[in-house]
C-alpha positions in Angstrom: 57.8 53.3 59.2 57.3 49.7 59.7 56.0 50.5 63.4 53.6 52.7 62.2 51.9 50.1 59.9 52.2 47.4 62.6 50.1 49.5 65.1 47.0 49.7 62.8 44.0 47.8 63.7 41.3 46.2 61.8 38.0 48.0 62.4 35.2 45.8 63.5 32.3 45.7 61.1 29.2 47.8 62.0 25.5 47.3 61.6 25.5 49.5 58.8 28.0 47.2 57.0 25.1 44.7 56.7 22.3 44.9 54.0 20.0 46.9 56.0 18.4 48.4 52.9 16.4 45.5 51.9 13.7 43.0 53.4 11.4 45.6 54.3 8.8 48.1 53.1 7.9 51.2 55.0 4.1 52.3 55.4 2.2 55.0 57.1 0.5 54.1 60.0 -3.0 54.6 58.5 -2.3 52.2 55.4 -5.0 49.5 55.2 -3.6 46.1 55.6 -5.2 45.2 52.1 -2.8 47.7 50.6 0.2 45.8 51.9 -0.9 42.3 51.0 0.3 42.7 47.3 3.8 43.4 48.3 4.0 40.8 50.8 2.5 38.0 48.4 5.7 38.7 46.3 8.0 38.8 49.0 6.5 36.9 52.2 9.6 37.2 54.3 9.5 40.9 54.3 8.8 43.1 57.3 6.3 46.1 56.9 7.6 48.7 59.1 4.7 51.0 60.3 5.9 54.9 60.1 4.3 58.0 62.1 5.9 61.2 61.3 9.7 60.4 61.1 9.4 57.5 63.5 9.1 53.8 62.9 6.3 52.8 65.7 5.7 49.0 64.5 6.0 46.2 62.7 3.7 43.8 60.7 4.5 40.7 58.7 2.5 38.1 56.7 2.3 35.8 59.5 0.8 38.6 61.6 -1.7 39.5 58.6 -2.7 35.6 58.4 -3.1 35.3 62.2 -5.6 38.2 62.4 -7.4 37.2 59.3 -7.7 33.8 61.0 -9.3 35.6 63.8 -11.9 37.1 61.5 -10.3 40.4 60.6 -11.4 42.1 57.3 -8.1 43.1 55.6 -9.9 45.6 53.3 -11.0 47.7 56.4 -8.4 47.4 58.9 -5.4 49.5 59.2 -1.8 48.4 59.9 -1.6 50.4 63.0 -4.4 48.3 64.6 -2.4 44.9 64.3 1.2 46.1 64.4 3.7 45.1 67.0 5.4 47.7 68.8 8.6 46.3 70.5 11.0 48.2 68.3 14.8 48.0 69.1 16.6 51.1 67.6 20.4 50.5 66.8 22.5 53.4 65.3 24.3 52.6 62.1 27.8 52.8 63.7 27.1 50.2 66.4 30.2 47.6 66.3 28.4 44.3 65.1 29.5 42.4 68.6 27.6 45.1 70.5 24.7 45.0 68.5 24.5 41.1 68.3 25.0 41.3 72.2 22.0 43.7 72.5 19.8 41.5 70.2 20.5 38.1 71.9 19.7 39.9 75.5 16.4 41.8 74.4 13.4 40.6 72.8 12.0 42.7 70.1 9.5 42.6 67.2 11.9 44.6 64.9 15.5 46.1 64.7 15.3 49.5 63.0 18.7 51.1 62.2 19.2 54.9 62.4 22.1 57.5 61.5 23.7 59.7 64.2 20.5 62.1 64.1 18.0 59.5 64.8 16.8 59.2 60.9 15.6 55.9 59.5 18.4 54.0 57.6 17.1 50.6 57.3 16.1 47.3 58.8 18.0 44.8 60.5 16.4 41.3 59.5 16.8 37.8 60.7 18.9 36.9 57.8 21.0 40.0 58.5 21.6 38.5 62.3 22.9 35.2 60.7 25.0 37.1 58.0 26.3 39.4 60.9 27.3 36.4 63.0 29.2 35.0 60.2 30.9 38.2 59.3 32.0 39.0 62.8 33.4 35.4 63.4 35.5 36.0 60.2 36.4 39.4 61.5 37.5 38.1 64.7 39.7 35.2 62.9 41.4 37.7 60.7 42.1 40.0 63.5 43.7 37.3 65.5 45.8 36.0 62.4 46.8 39.9 61.9 47.8 40.2 65.7 50.2 37.0 65.5 51.4 38.2 62.0 52.3 41.6 63.8 54.0 40.1 66.6 56.1 38.0 64.3 56.9 40.9 62.0 58.0 43.3 65.3 60.1 40.4 66.5 61.9 39.6 63.3 62.1 43.4 62.5 64.1 43.8 65.9 66.4 40.6 65.2 66.7 42.2 61.7 67.7 45.7 63.1 70.2 44.3 65.4 71.7 42.1 62.4 71.6 45.0 59.9 69.0 43.5 57.5 66.6 45.5 55.3 62.8 46.0 55.3 62.5 43.9 52.0 64.4 41.0 53.4 62.3 41.2 56.4 58.9 41.4 54.4 60.0 38.7 51.7 62.1 36.3 54.1 65.6 35.6 53.5 65.1 33.8 50.2 68.1 34.9 48.1 70.0 31.5 48.9 66.9 29.4 48.0 66.1 31.4 45.1 69.9 30.5 43.9 69.3 26.9 44.5 66.3 26.8 42.3 68.3 27.8 39.1 70.6 24.8 39.8 67.8 22.1 39.7 68.4 20.0 36.5 65.7 20.2 33.8 63.4 17.1 33.4 64.0 17.4 29.6 67.1 15.7 28.1 68.2 17.2 24.8 70.5 14.2 24.0 
């Protein structure tokens, strides 16, 4: 039974384990820029994902809008599909974080969209998610390394106990029975004299 538990591995976090449901809004491609400005005034770090049919085809940020307005764009007349950036990277939700982060570091994209196994939109992977994912992956790798060392130590100790006739409880708790008995012999600091 111990061997069965020792061979289990920790699953690496996936893209879907991140907060992909926040930090964005989704609008139709023919939405006027002025319509998204109210939402962006409340949440200036949000991305506006531009959707046509079932597909995300572009992204617009507050910075994009300000840049175009500085060039003379009239936000009440222009639609988001005229100013959107179109380099969209799509990652499946079940992509392991290490693979997803590696892809993000090697490719330049305007936005990262997360889809399910059928290609349906699930969320947006933001810059904040990238930072959080990096920390989460480092923590996972550290914990996996510790678990692996513990597994090896328990396996080694289990083999030794099998040879010496010890039981599983002694193995997991350590052979502390002698130490516990010694604790009862410790004199009290309070004197009743």
